[in-house]
C-alpha positions in Angstrom: 0.0 0.0 0.0 1.4 3.4 -1.0 2.2 5.5 2.0 2.0 2.6 4.5 5.4 3.1 5.9 4.8 6.8 6.4 1.5 6.2 8.2 3.1 3.6 10.5 5.9 6.0 11.3 3.4 8.8 12.1 1.4 6.5 14.3 4.5 5.5 16.2 5.6 9.2 16.6 2.1 10.2 17.8 1.8 7.1 20.0 -1.6 6.2 18.6 -3.4 3.1 19.8 -4.1 0.2 17.6 -7.7 1.3 16.8 -6.6 4.8 15.6 -3.8 3.3 13.6 -6.1 0.9 11.9 -8.6 3.7 11.1 -5.8 5.7 9.5 -4.7 2.7 7.4 -8.2 1.9 6.3 -8.7 5.6 5.2 -5.4 5.4 3.4 -6.5 2.3 1.6 -9.8 3.8 0.7 -8.1 6.9 -0.8 -5.7 4.7 -2.7 -8.6 2.7 -4.2 -10.4 5.8 -5.3 -7.3 7.4 -6.8 -6.5 4.2 -8.8 -10.1 4.1 -10.1 -9.9 7.8 -11.1 -6.6 7.2 -12.9 -8.0 4.2 -14.7 -11.0 6.3 -15.8 -8.7 9.0 -17.2 -6.6 6.4 -19.1 -9.6 4.7 -20.5 -11.1 8.0 -21.6 -8.2 8.5 -24.1 -8.0 12.2 -23.1 -4.9 13.5 -24.9 -4.2 16.1 -22.2 -5.4 17.0 -18.8 -6.9 20.5 -19.0 -8.0 22.3 -15.9 -10.8 24.9 -15.6 -8.4 26.8 -13.3 -6.1 27.3 -16.3 -8.8 28.8 -18.5 -8.3 32.6 -18.9 -11.8 33.9 -18.4 -10.4 37.5 -18.2 -9.0 37.1 -21.7 -12.0 35.2 -23.2 -14.8 37.5 -22.2 -17.2 35.7 -24.6 -17.4 32.9 -21.9 -19.7 33.4 -18.9 -17.5 32.1 -16.0 -20.4 31.7 -13.6 -22.3 29.6 -16.0 -19.3 27.4 -16.8 -18.6 26.8 -13.2 -22.2 25.9 -12.6 -22.2 23.5 -15.5 -18.9 22.0 -14.2 -21.1 20.2 -11.5 -22.1 18.0 -14.5 -25.7 17.8 -13.2 -26.8 17.9 -16.8 -25.2 14.5 -17.3 -27.6 12.9 -14.9 -30.4 14.2 -17.1 -28.8 12.6 -20.2 -28.2 16.0 -21.7 -25.3 16.8 -23.9 -23.3 20.0 -24.3 -22.1 21.7 -27.5 -19.2 24.2 -27.5 -19.4 26.3 -30.7 -17.2 29.1 -31.9 -14.2 30.1 -33.9 -10.8 28.3 -33.7 -8.8 29.2 -30.7 -11.6 30.5 -28.5 -11.2 27.7 -25.9 -13.9 25.2 -26.8 -11.6 22.2 -26.6 -10.0 23.4 -23.4 -13.4 23.7 -21.6 -14.6 20.4 -23.0 -11.5 18.5 -21.9 -11.6 20.2 -18.5 -15.2 19.0 -18.1 -14.2 15.5 -19.1 -11.4 15.4 -16.6 -13.9 16.4 -13.9 -16.2 13.6 -15.1 -13.4 11.1 -14.9 -12.7 12.2 -11.3 -16.3 11.6 -10.6 -15.8 8.1 -12.0 -18.0 8.5 -15.1 -17.1 6.1 -17.9 -15.8 8.6 -20.6 -14.4 8.5 -24.1 -12.6 11.3 -26.0 -12.3 11.3 -29.8 -12.0 13.8 -32.6 -14.6 13.6 -35.3 -11.9 12.6 -37.8 -10.6 9.8 -35.6 -14.1 8.4 -34.9 -15.3 8.4 -38.5 -12.0 6.9 -39.7 -12.4 4.2 -37.1 -16.0 3.5 -38.1 -15.2 3.6 -41.8 -12.5 0.9 -41.2 -15.2 -1.1 -39.5 -17.2 -1.1 -42.7 -14.2 -2.5 -44.5 -13.4 -5.4 -42.1 -17.0 -6.1 -41.0 -16.3 -5.0 -37.4 -18.6 -1.9 -37.5 -20.9 -3.1 -34.7 -18.0 -3.7 -32.3 -16.4 -0.4 -33.2 -19.7 1.4 -32.7 -19.9 0.2 -29.1 -16.7 2.1 -28.3 -18.6 5.3 -28.9 -22.1 4.4 -27.9 -21.5 2.7 -24.5 -19.6 5.3 -22.5 -21.7 7.5 -20.2 -20.0 10.5 -21.7 -18.6 10.9 -25.2 -16.7 13.9 -26.3 -16.5 14.4 -30.1 -13.9 17.1 -30.5 -13.1 19.2 -33.6 -16.2 18.7 -35.6 -15.5 20.7 -38.8 -11.8 20.9 -38.5 -10.7 18.1 -40.7 -11.6 17.5 -44.4 -11.4 13.7 -43.8 -15.1 13.7 -42.9 -16.0 14.9 -46.3 -14.4 12.1 -48.2 -17.5 9.9 -48.2 -21.3 10.6 -47.8 -21.3 7.5 -45.6 -19.7 9.5 -42.9 -23.1 11.2 -42.2 -24.7 7.8 -41.8 -21.9 6.7 -39.4 -22.1 9.9 -37.4 -25.9 9.5 -37.2 -25.5 5.9 -35.8 -23.5 7.2 -32.9 -25.7 10.2 -32.1 -28.9 8.2 -32.5 -27.8 5.4 -30.3 -26.9 7.8 -27.5 -29.9 10.1 -27.9 -31.6 10.6 -24.6 -29.7 7.7 -23.1 -26.2 9.1 -22.5 -24.4 12.5 -22.5 -22.8 13.5 -25.8 -20.4 16.5 -25.9 -19.3 18.2 -29.1 -16.9 21.0 -30.0 -17.3 22.6 -33.4 -16.1 25.6 -35.4 -18.8 25.5 -38.1 -22.4 26.5 -38.2 -25.0 23.7 -37.9 -26.2 24.7 -41.4 -22.8 23.9 -42.8 -22.7 20.4 -41.3 -24.6 19.0 -44.3 -21.8 19.8 -46.6 -19.2 18.8 -44.1 -20.6 15.3 -43.5 -21.6 14.8 -47.2 -25.3 14.2 -46.7 -27.6 17.2 -45.8 -30.7 15.1 -45.2 -29.1 12.7 -42.7 -27.2 15.6 -41.1 -30.5 17.4 -40.5 -31.5 14.4 -38.4 -28.2 14.5 -36.6 -28.4 18.2 -35.7 -32.1 17.7 -34.6 -31.0 15.1 -32.0 -27.9 17.0 -30.9 -29.6 20.3 -30.4 -32.8 19.0 -28.9 -31.2 17.6 -25.8 -28.0 19.7 -25.4 -26.8 22.8 -23.7 -25.2 25.1 -26.3 -22.3 27.4 -25.4 -21.5 29.8 -28.2 -18.1 31.4 -27.7 -17.6 34.7 -29.5 -14.1 36.1 -28.9 -10.5 36.3 -29.9 -8.2 33.4 -30.5 -6.0 32.6 -27.6 -3.4 30.9 -29.9 -3.2 34.0 -32.1 -2.8 36.2 -29.0 0.0 33.9 -27.7 1.7 34.0 -31.1 1.5 37.7 -31.3 2.9 38.1 -27.8 5.7 35.7 -28.6 6.6 37.6 -31.8 6.6 40.9 -29.9 9.0 39.4 -27.3 11.3 38.2 -30.1 11.3 41.7 -31.7 12.1 43.3 -28.4 15.0 40.9 -27.8 16.3 41.4 -31.3 16.1 45.2 -30.9 18.1 45.0 -27.6 20.8 42.9 -29.3 21.2 45.4 -32.0 21.6 48.2 -29.5 
């Protein structure tokens, strides 16, 4: 047990009786079990990075209502099988917020799965090729929470009209049963062209919007801001060297 030797040393130093020592050890074991379960949830979620709400710059991104985000971070909407859609231009913090929410969900022991839209559709398309589609679909339909990141970012989704059908299978299977989260940089009206089939896409959007909280983020790009700040710093350093 991690920390066992430390706890026994503390017990000896504080001259605790056997009962108090056992209570400490049981509490340590309980914490260890929970921590291991949380870590397993995070690994199984396939989150590429562990974003924190505390690291989100609400002062910079004024298009985000901090109070509302903190309220939603309780994830009470998950218990109502509602989803959440973060929409806005590139660099406005959609993925950061979504990933931070998923980390919170993992810490609350929800079974989660992260994917980009391109990864998911590529995976499902391969399932059509090797007749493993039903098994591959379960990866995305079973988790309590599914985060589909970067809808609209990659042209891979436009390579076949079948992508719309595959996307629909995932959304429809989860509709009103589990919580589906999406980040997107394109308008819902443009999803038809993006997925290759406007008719099927209408059905997808209808299900997504009907049971989801929509967070529209209108504001500057954090990445552009960081790039400009870096370039300004480089110019200042170069100017100092010349003088």
